[in-house]
C-alpha angles and dihedrals in degrees: 000000000000143000132254113294093210115077118246093233096042090106095132093058087087111034096181090058090049091052092050091048096048104030108033117077108245089006092138091051091052095046095049093043090051091050092050092046091050092059100034104030088214096124133259102262101084097041089048093050091046095058093037098050103025100037116197092002092056091043089052091052089051092048088051090056090052091047091048095053094042091043095235127160121250144096139243091246092053091047091051091052092046093050092043092060106021109023096149095048092046094050092047090049090053091049093050092045093051091047090053091046091050092053091052094052 
């Protein structure tokens, strides 16, 4: 098992993603749902609703799905803490990681 290759605070590596996350209403929901859908192919509706209605708990569930598919270390508790304090950075990290993973497939 391993950890994310993309740094947590590497937000400015992808300015368009930052702009979507910060400027578009529900941008974070969309970005995380898209990342989860990319690795699971289960659709974007449930991941989007999870983060929108359950906040950091839903975001942690989504991050867990990404970690599970990519076989990364981590825990639900750690994901909850991360999304409680740095949701935007965590979602952008997941998006960049999934993009990198998708290019290597």
